[in-house]
Residue, then its C-alpha position, 0 to 999 in steps of 0.5 A: m678470469s681471477l674468480k673460480s667461486s664465490e659461496k656464502t659460509g656464514t652469516n656476513e661471511v663469503t669464501i671465494e676461490l681465486s687464481i692467478d695466472a701463470e703470466a701474472f704471476a710471473a711478472a710479480e716474481v720479476k718486481a720481488y726480485n727487484r724490490n729484494k735483490n740488494k738485499i740477498t747474497v750469493p757467493g760469487f756476485r756483489k749484492g744486487k748484482a746477482p741474476k733472478a735465475f741465480i737466486e733461485k737455483y741457490y735458494g730455492e725456487g720458491v724464493f720470491y713466491d711469498d712476496a710475489l703473491e703479496i704483490a699480485f693479490p691486492e689486484v687480483y683480490e679486487a677484481a674477483i669481489e667486483e665479480a662476485g658482487i661483494d661489498a666487502v668491509d674487511n680484510p679477507f681471512d683464513f687464507d688457503i693457498k692450494k697451488i702456488g708455482k710457475d704455472g701460477v696460484e691458486l687460493s680461497c680466503k674468507v671475506t666479511v661482507k655488508p650485512e642484509v639489514e631490516i628498518g621499520e617505518y622511513k616515510g610519514l615520520k613526524a618530528e618537531k621542528e621550530t617555527v622560524s622568526v627573528t626579532a628586532e633586538e636580533v637585528e639591531a645586535e647584528l647592526k651593532r656588530k657591523q658598527e664595532d667592526n668599522a669603528r675608527i680608533i682615535d688617539v687621546d693626549d689630554r685626559a686621563v685613562e677612562n672606562g672603555d678606552i685602549a690604554n697602551i702599557d707596558y706591565e712587568g708583575f713581581n711576587d714578593g720582589v721577583a719577577f714572574e714568568g709570563g708576567k711582563a709585556e711592552g706596549y700592550d693594547l689593553t681595552i679597560g673594562s674588557g675583563q682579559f685581565i685578573p680582577g682589579f687589574e684594568e680598574q687600577i688603570i683608570g685615572h692614570s695619564i700618558g706617561e705615569e708609571f706606577d704600581i698595582n696591588v691584585t692577587f691572583p685567584e685561588d683557581y689560577g692556572a699556575e700554582d705558584l701564582a694561585g691566590k697570591p698578592v702581586v705587583f705590578k710595575i705600569k707604564v701608561n704609553g698612549i690613550k685610544v678610543k673607538e669612535l662608533p660611526e652612526i647608524d643611519d643611511e650613510f652607515a649603511k651605503d659605507v657598510s654594503e651594497f644598499d642606499t638605505l638603512d631600512e634595506l641594510k635591516a631587511d637584508i639583515e632580517k633575511s640572511i638571520t632568517e635563512s641561516k636559522q631556517e638552515r638549523a632548523d631544517k638540520e635539526f629537523e633531518s637529524k631528529l628524522l635520521d635518529m628515529i631511523t636509525e634506531t629501527v635498524r636490525g639485522e647482525i652487524p659485523q664488529c670490524m664495520f663499527e672498529t673501522a669507523i672508530d679508526n676513520m673518527i681517530n684518523d680525522m682527529d689525529y689529522r686535525l691536531r697535526m694541522q694545529g702543531l700537535d699529534l694524537k700521542t701528545y694529545m692523549k698524554y696531555i688529557g690522560m687517556d690511552e688508545k683504548a679509553l679513546r676508542e671507548t668514546y668513539k663507540a656510540q657515535a661509530e655504532k650510530d654512524v654504521k646504523l645510519m649508513l646501512a639504513i640508508e642504503k636499504i632505503v636507496k635499495l627499496e626505493g629504487i634510487e639511483a644517481t644519473a650521468e647528470d647527477i654525477e657530474a653535477h657533483y664533481q662540479k660541485f667539488a671542483d668550484a668548492y676546491h677551485t681546480d678542474i673537474e677532471n681533478i676530481k675524478k681522479a680523486v673521487s671514483e664514480k662508485v664513491a660519487k654515486g654513493d654520496i648521491t643516492s644517499q642524499k637523495a635518500i635523506d631528502f626523501i625521507v624529509e620530503n615525506a615526513k610531517a613536521v609538528k610544532p615543539r610541545k612547551t617544555a615544562a620551564k617555559k609552562t612554568a614560566k608562562k604561569a608565573a608570568e600570568k600570576t603576576e599579571e593578575a597580581a597587578e591587575s588586582a593591585e591596580a583594581e584596589e587602589t581604583a576602588e581605594s581612590a574612589e572612596 
């Protein structure tokens, strides 16, 4: 047993006394010797060849004590805080080594622990929630998207370029007769009217035929990214290599068969409406849940250790660094690019970190108050969900995610579900803008009715 005693010595602070027995410390000393022997010089021996006993005799019995303690401590510490039921939120500090030697180690240290917080009401909350509906225009827009996705691209060779065509061109730009960097391409497919290029470029290609070579004159916008070109008039030499048009399929029953598992357009429309409804409902549910959690977070009261906020910020920055590296960047380069140092970056995450930590503590409090638990079936299903998501064996997930972490995830989600199930959704209040728009519409309608009445009266006269 590594834990000797555990005592609360301050707000969110516990002092523990623990020991490392002689056998465990001796094993750690051997590891320390093997880790350092190649760096140690002892007369009469080549580096790395001096026996442990000779090194201790030459440099002193405690030559490996510090490294051995560093090796042995983590395992003993984890066992001690688990035995004491301590939920540590930071690394231990204020070490006091009372004894260290061949017969083992005795020491004490302080541990910052998760705080006990108080929360306000979390049952029977009320929050606004949008009522989900889908318009015919939204369904038509999705059909149009599917139509665009299934369009055919056809070559055209019997006419000049028209608006909406895909013109394959070679181009090169010149500023005062000198070609500029980034202003040249060959075989580029440009959809005329798409607005991909600077104003005036695409319009001047209209009317030219395949094989034609010509110049167009344009002026770069004043706010253009490259300072040497901003606001400058330039000339582009153009050659039209080919013309293509996008042929859209008819939106009918045959179209429905081609793009889906349905036999009729009506069935496809119904499925699209269902899909949009589900998506909107999911978004409305999430927004409702978020409002409820914000309400609870604002009621959290307690002395929360600053280290918890700092750890949350660390996690956010590490996540950001990971995502940047996936894109071929790193955090230092990114900060230099946006003109921000680490202190300023941490400040941007401060409010979100405080909110996240308070929410976590509130959810854990609700789990405790409501006696929410994770069953064996819950845990197995949780692991299976991740195994399915990552297309791997469930045993691999169990190795990567501890049961303690899995239980925490499950009970937290159950607590959130409990909050939502016990809350009441209310219709959103009309905003001032909506009220103004409604009044304006009513006035317009009244004016129209009045004008119509006058016209009728005049006709009668």
